C-alpha positions as CSV (number, residue, x, y, z in Angstrom):
1,M,-32.8,-1.3,-8.5
2,P,-30.8,1.9,-8.1
3,I,-31.2,4.1,-5.0
4,N,-34.1,6.7,-5.0
5,Q,-32.0,9.8,-5.3
6,S,-34.7,12.3,-4.6
7,S,-35.7,10.5,-1.4
8,L,-32.0,10.3,-0.3
9,V,-31.4,14.0,-1.0
10,A,-34.5,15.0,1.1
11,Q,-33.4,12.8,4.0
12,I,-29.9,14.2,4.0
13,E,-31.1,17.8,3.8
14,A,-33.5,17.2,6.8
15,Q,-30.6,15.8,8.9
16,A,-27.7,18.0,7.7
17,H,-27.9,20.6,10.5
18,Q,-28.1,17.9,13.2
19,M,-25.1,16.0,11.7
20,Q,-23.1,19.2,11.5
21,Q,-23.7,19.9,15.2
22,A,-22.6,16.3,15.9
23,V,-19.3,16.9,14.1
24,Q,-18.7,20.1,16.1
25,Q,-19.5,18.2,19.4
26,H,-17.1,15.4,18.3
27,T,-14.3,17.8,17.6
28,A,-14.8,19.4,21.1
29,D,-14.9,16.0,22.8
30,L,-11.8,14.9,21.0
31,A,-9.9,18.0,22.2
32,R,-11.0,17.2,25.8
33,V,-9.9,13.5,25.6
34,V,-6.5,14.4,24.1
35,A,-5.9,16.9,27.0
36,Q,-7.0,14.3,29.5
37,Y,-4.6,11.7,28.1
38,R,-1.7,14.2,28.2
39,Q,-2.5,15.2,31.8
40,T,-2.7,11.6,33.0
41,D,0.2,9.5,34.0
42,Q,0.6,5.7,34.4
43,D,0.4,5.9,38.2
44,N,-2.9,7.7,38.2
45,W,-4.5,5.2,35.8
46,M,-7.3,2.9,37.0
47,T,-6.1,-0.5,38.2
48,L,-7.1,-3.6,36.3
49,E,-9.5,-4.5,39.0
50,E,-11.2,-1.1,38.9
51,L,-11.4,-1.3,35.1
52,G,-12.9,-4.8,35.3
53,R,-15.9,-3.4,37.2
54,G,-17.0,-1.6,34.1
55,K,-19.4,-3.1,31.5
56,Q,-16.8,-2.8,28.7
57,A,-13.2,-3.9,28.4
58,G,-10.8,-1.1,29.2
59,A,-7.0,-0.7,28.6
60,F,-4.3,-0.7,31.2
61,P,-0.9,0.9,30.4
62,L,2.2,-1.2,30.8
63,E,4.5,1.7,30.1
64,P,4.6,5.5,30.7
65,L,1.9,7.2,28.7
66,N,4.4,9.6,27.1
67,K,6.5,6.8,25.7
68,R,7.0,6.7,22.0
69,R,8.6,4.0,19.9
70,K,10.1,5.2,16.6
71,L,10.6,2.9,13.6
72,T,14.3,2.7,12.8
73,Q,16.2,1.6,9.7
74,A,15.1,-1.8,8.6
75,P,17.7,-4.6,8.1
76,E,18.3,-5.6,4.5
77,S,17.9,-9.3,5.1
78,Y,14.8,-10.8,6.8
79,V,12.0,-13.3,6.4
80,V,8.3,-12.4,7.0
81,V,5.5,-15.0,7.3
82,A,1.9,-13.9,6.9
83,T,-1.4,-15.7,7.2
84,D,-5.0,-14.7,6.5
85,G,-8.2,-16.8,6.6
86,S,-11.5,-17.0,4.8
87,A,-14.4,-19.4,5.4
88,I,-17.5,-21.0,3.8
89,P,-19.8,-21.2,6.7
90,A,-22.6,-23.8,7.1
91,D,-25.5,-23.0,4.8
92,R,-28.8,-24.6,5.7
93,H,-30.5,-23.1,2.6
94,G,-27.9,-24.5,0.2
95,G,-28.0,-28.0,1.6
96,M,-24.7,-27.6,3.3
97,A,-25.8,-27.1,6.9
98,L,-23.4,-29.7,8.2
99,Y,-20.2,-28.6,6.4
100,Q,-17.8,-25.7,6.7
101,V,-14.5,-24.9,5.0
102,I,-11.7,-22.7,6.2
103,N,-9.1,-21.5,3.7
104,I,-5.8,-20.2,5.1
105,G,-3.6,-18.1,2.8
106,E,0.1,-18.7,3.6
107,V,2.9,-16.4,2.5
108,V,6.6,-16.3,3.0
109,L,8.7,-13.4,1.7
110,G,12.4,-13.3,2.1
111,Y,14.6,-10.3,1.4
112,G,18.3,-9.7,1.0
113,Q,20.4,-12.8,1.5
114,F,17.2,-14.7,2.4
115,G,15.6,-14.0,-1.0
116,Q,12.7,-16.4,-1.5
117,C,9.0,-16.5,-2.0
118,H,6.3,-19.0,-1.0
119,L,2.6,-18.4,-1.8
120,D,-0.1,-21.1,-1.2
121,S,-3.4,-21.8,0.4
122,N,-4.3,-24.4,3.0
123,T,-7.9,-25.6,2.8
124,R,-9.5,-27.4,5.8
125,F,-12.9,-29.2,5.6
126,Y,-15.0,-29.6,8.7
127,R,-18.2,-31.4,9.3
128,L,-20.8,-30.9,12.0
129,E,-23.0,-33.3,13.8
130,E,-26.7,-32.6,13.6
131,S,-26.6,-32.1,17.4
132,G,-23.9,-29.5,16.8
133,V,-21.3,-31.6,18.8
134,G,-18.6,-33.8,17.5
135,S,-19.1,-37.6,17.9
136,G,-16.0,-38.2,20.1
137,E,-12.7,-36.9,21.4
138,E,-10.8,-38.8,18.7
139,D,-12.8,-36.8,16.0
140,L,-12.3,-33.3,17.5
141,E,-9.8,-32.3,14.8
142,Q,-12.4,-32.8,12.1
143,F,-15.4,-31.2,13.9
144,V,-16.3,-27.6,14.5
145,G,-19.0,-28.0,17.1
146,S,-21.1,-25.0,16.0
147,S,-21.0,-22.1,13.6
148,Q,-20.0,-19.9,16.5
149,L,-16.8,-21.8,16.8
150,L,-15.8,-21.4,13.1
151,E,-14.0,-18.1,13.7
152,V,-12.1,-19.5,16.7
153,Q,-11.2,-22.6,14.6
154,G,-10.0,-20.3,11.9
155,S,-7.7,-18.4,14.3
156,V,-6.2,-21.7,15.5
157,D,-5.7,-22.9,11.9
158,E,-3.9,-19.6,11.0
159,L,-1.5,-19.9,13.9
160,V,-0.8,-23.6,13.1
161,V,0.1,-22.6,9.5
162,A,2.1,-19.5,10.6
163,L,4.1,-21.6,13.2
164,R,4.9,-24.2,10.6
165,L,6.1,-21.6,8.1
166,A,8.0,-19.6,10.7
167,T,9.8,-22.8,11.8
168,D,10.6,-24.1,8.3
169,Y,11.8,-20.8,6.9
170,R,13.4,-19.4,10.1
171,A,11.2,-16.3,10.0
172,T,12.2,-13.0,11.6
173,F,8.6,-12.4,12.5
174,A,5.0,-13.4,11.6
175,L,2.0,-11.3,10.7
176,R,-1.6,-12.3,11.2
177,D,-4.5,-10.3,9.7
178,G,-6.7,-9.1,12.5
179,P,-6.4,-9.2,16.3
180,L,-4.3,-11.7,18.1
181,T,-6.5,-11.5,21.2
182,L,-9.1,-14.3,21.2
183,W,-12.4,-13.1,22.6
184,A,-14.1,-16.3,23.3
185,S,-15.8,-16.3,26.7
186,S,-19.2,-17.1,25.0
187,I,-17.9,-20.5,23.9
188,L,-15.4,-21.5,26.5
189,N,-17.9,-23.7,28.3
190,S,-18.2,-26.1,25.4
191,R,-15.8,-29.0,25.0
192,E,-14.7,-27.8,21.6
193,G,-14.3,-24.2,22.9
194,K,-12.0,-25.3,25.7
195,A,-9.9,-27.4,23.5
196,L,-9.5,-24.7,20.8
197,T,-8.6,-22.0,23.3
198,T,-6.1,-24.2,25.0
199,K,-4.5,-25.1,21.7
200,Y,-4.4,-21.4,20.7
201,L,-2.6,-20.4,23.8
202,D,-0.1,-23.3,23.4
203,L,0.6,-22.1,19.8
204,L,1.4,-18.6,21.2
205,D,3.7,-20.2,23.7
206,Q,5.6,-22.0,21.0
207,F,6.2,-18.8,19.1
208,T,7.6,-17.3,22.3
209,H,9.8,-20.3,22.9
210,L,11.2,-19.9,19.3
211,G,11.8,-16.2,19.9
212,I,9.7,-15.3,16.8
213,P,7.1,-12.5,17.4
214,V,3.7,-13.1,15.8
215,V,1.9,-9.8,15.4
216,G,-1.8,-9.3,14.9
217,Y,-2.4,-6.4,12.4
218,T,-5.6,-4.5,12.4
219,S,-6.0,-1.8,9.8
220,N,-8.3,1.2,10.5
221,T,-8.9,0.0,14.0
222,H,-12.1,0.9,15.7
223,S,-11.1,-0.3,19.2
224,D,-12.1,2.1,22.0
225,V,-10.5,0.4,25.0
226,V,-8.2,3.3,25.9
227,I,-11.1,5.8,25.4
228,T,-13.3,3.5,27.7
229,A,-10.7,3.7,30.5
230,L,-10.4,7.5,30.1
231,R,-14.2,7.7,30.1
232,Q,-14.4,5.7,33.3
233,M,-11.8,7.9,35.0
234,S,-13.3,11.2,34.0
235,K,-17.0,10.3,34.2
236,R,-17.4,11.9,30.7
237,D,-19.2,10.5,27.7
238,Y,-16.8,10.7,24.8
239,R,-19.5,9.6,22.4
240,G,-18.3,8.2,19.0
241,I,-14.5,8.7,19.8
242,V,-12.3,5.7,19.3
243,D,-8.6,5.1,20.1
244,A,-7.5,5.8,16.6
245,S,-8.9,9.4,16.8
246,L,-6.9,9.9,20.0
247,F,-3.6,8.5,18.8
248,W,-3.9,10.3,15.5
249,E,-3.6,13.5,17.5
250,I,-0.9,12.2,19.9
251,L,1.5,10.4,17.6
252,A,3.7,11.5,14.6
253,P,4.0,9.3,11.5
254,G,6.3,6.3,12.2
255,E,5.7,6.5,16.0
256,C,4.1,3.8,18.2
257,S,2.1,4.4,21.4
258,P,3.0,2.8,24.7
259,A,1.9,-0.8,25.3
260,F,-1.4,-1.6,26.9
261,R,-3.2,-4.7,27.9
262,H,-6.9,-5.4,28.2
263,S,-9.0,-5.6,31.3
264,P,-11.1,-8.7,30.7
265,R,-14.8,-8.2,30.1
266,H,-15.5,-11.6,31.8
267,P,-13.4,-13.6,34.3
268,K,-13.1,-16.4,31.7
269,D,-11.4,-13.9,29.3
270,S,-8.5,-13.5,31.7
271,A,-6.5,-16.4,30.3
272,L,-7.0,-15.1,26.8
273,T,-6.0,-11.5,27.4
274,A,-3.3,-11.7,30.1
275,Q,-0.4,-12.5,27.8
276,I,-1.5,-10.3,24.9
277,C,-0.6,-6.6,24.8
278,F,-1.1,-4.0,22.0
279,I,0.2,-0.7,20.7
280,Y,-1.0,1.8,18.1
281,L,1.2,2.7,15.1
282,K,0.6,5.9,13.1
283,T,1.4,5.5,9.4
284,Q,1.1,8.2,6.8
285,D,-2.5,7.2,6.3
286,E,-4.1,5.7,9.4
287,I,-3.7,4.3,12.9
288,V,-2.9,0.6,13.0
289,R,-3.4,-1.6,16.1
290,L,-0.6,-4.2,16.6
291,E,-1.1,-7.1,19.1
292,F,1.7,-9.4,20.3
293,D,2.7,-11.6,23.2
294,Q,3.7,-9.6,26.2
295,H,6.8,-11.7,26.6
296,F,8.3,-9.8,23.6
297,L,7.8,-6.4,25.2
298,E,11.1,-4.5,25.5
299,T,13.0,-7.0,23.3
300,T,15.1,-6.4,20.2
301,A,13.0,-9.1,18.4
302,L,9.9,-6.9,18.8
303,D,11.7,-3.7,17.9
304,T,13.0,-5.4,14.7
305,A,9.5,-6.7,13.9
306,L,7.9,-3.2,14.3
307,T,10.5,-1.7,12.1
308,L,10.0,-4.3,9.4
309,I,6.2,-3.9,9.6
310,G,6.9,-0.3,8.8
311,Q,8.9,-1.4,5.7
312,Q,6.2,-3.8,4.7
313,I,3.6,-1.0,4.9
314,R,5.8,1.2,2.6
315,L,6.3,-1.7,0.1
316,G,2.5,-2.2,0.0
317,Q,1.8,1.5,-0.4
318,G,-0.1,1.7,2.9
319,Y,-0.7,-1.9,3.8
320,P,1.8,-4.7,4.5
321,V,2.6,-6.5,1.2
322,A,2.8,-9.9,2.9
323,L,-0.7,-9.5,4.2
324,M,-1.9,-8.4,0.8
325,E,-0.6,-11.6,-0.7
326,A,-2.0,-13.7,2.2
327,H,-5.5,-12.2,1.7
328,E,-5.3,-13.0,-2.1
329,S,-4.3,-16.6,-1.3
330,A,-7.1,-17.0,1.3
331,V,-10.1,-15.3,-0.3
332,L,-13.0,-17.6,-1.2
333,R,-15.5,-16.6,-3.9
334,G,-18.9,-17.8,-5.1
335,S,-17.2,-20.2,-7.5
336,D,-15.5,-21.9,-4.5
337,R,-18.9,-22.3,-2.8
338,E,-20.3,-23.9,-5.9
339,V,-17.3,-26.3,-6.1
340,L,-18.0,-27.4,-2.6
341,R,-21.7,-27.9,-3.3
342,I,-20.9,-30.0,-6.4
343,L,-18.4,-32.2,-4.6
344,L,-20.8,-32.8,-1.7
345,Q,-23.5,-33.7,-4.3
346,D,-21.2,-36.1,-6.1
347,Y,-20.5,-37.9,-2.9
348,G,-24.1,-38.0,-1.9
349,L,-23.5,-35.7,1.1
350,L,-25.6,-32.7,0.1
351,N,-28.7,-32.2,2.1
352,Q,-32.0,-31.0,0.7
353,E,-31.7,-27.5,-0.6
354,S,-34.4,-25.0,0.5
355,Q,-36.5,-23.1,-2.1
356,K,-34.8,-19.9,-1.0
357,G,-31.4,-21.4,-1.6
358,L,-32.5,-22.7,-5.0
359,S,-33.9,-19.3,-6.0
360,K,-30.5,-17.7,-5.3
361,R,-28.9,-20.1,-7.8
362,L,-31.6,-20.0,-10.4
363,R,-32.7,-16.4,-10.7
364,G,-36.1,-16.2,-12.5
365,V,-35.6,-12.6,-13.7
């Protein structure tokens, strides 16, 4: 059914004045937080220990706050690797409560003398035990111990694919859609969680050993860790303001912010956040958050990767063309879910479908 327009208009009219006041308050708060950032220096920033006492993760600057990185002229010849992931989670109503699929889009684009193109998808099938735990150490690769681990498993799978492609094609840098930081304290106590996070960190180390930066790319970022730190230092409530709002005012197009690292929200997060740092890049259209291994900070490899990311954004008219292709290769649709259901049914593996699941497939009206 369409929306009830008369009801919607009445509700907007009733709240319009209050929302306009909120916009004015947001503008005033943003001006204050920009002024605070400009008046603060790295030496006066809270320590990691002090930030860690807060209830939310904050950001700690690794460089002077007035530092700006500018994107330079991109080299004509380079190779970029990109990955993105999509999943079919376990579905108890569809008779697929014990099965999950992760699909990784893999892309290699070579330019100049390295002219080449590779587009493919890498599909992984995982089964769950009814207890939610794999049956043994030897089967760990085939099990995702719970639906909560599916996202972590997807992150590992993406890095596995990216590392293989980066090695085979001698990539200049690699792009991953979304953050590189693995926030996983809630699942670290499980056997599978510990194994996955250990493998993830090992994969990052292998990229570092190869000298190939892998960069996590977050478009239209809503992170607020820098704002959280400024809020803690000033004791002000910058309600509704995120880091992107701050750096949109601070940076010029084609400039990057100084590098920051997280203060962990939980002691168990320390191993997952210590080696990852991040910067903000202002494009013509938005603020992008870029995450990478701290070992690449102040290296020519990172400078080159940032410059080439800028070129990829221009080629994609606002979004990296390599990530666009990775997303198209990874995305799963309703037809893919139906293929999985039919295959499981053919092999006698489909569990009983609930009436709710059946109603979704066989609409009565």
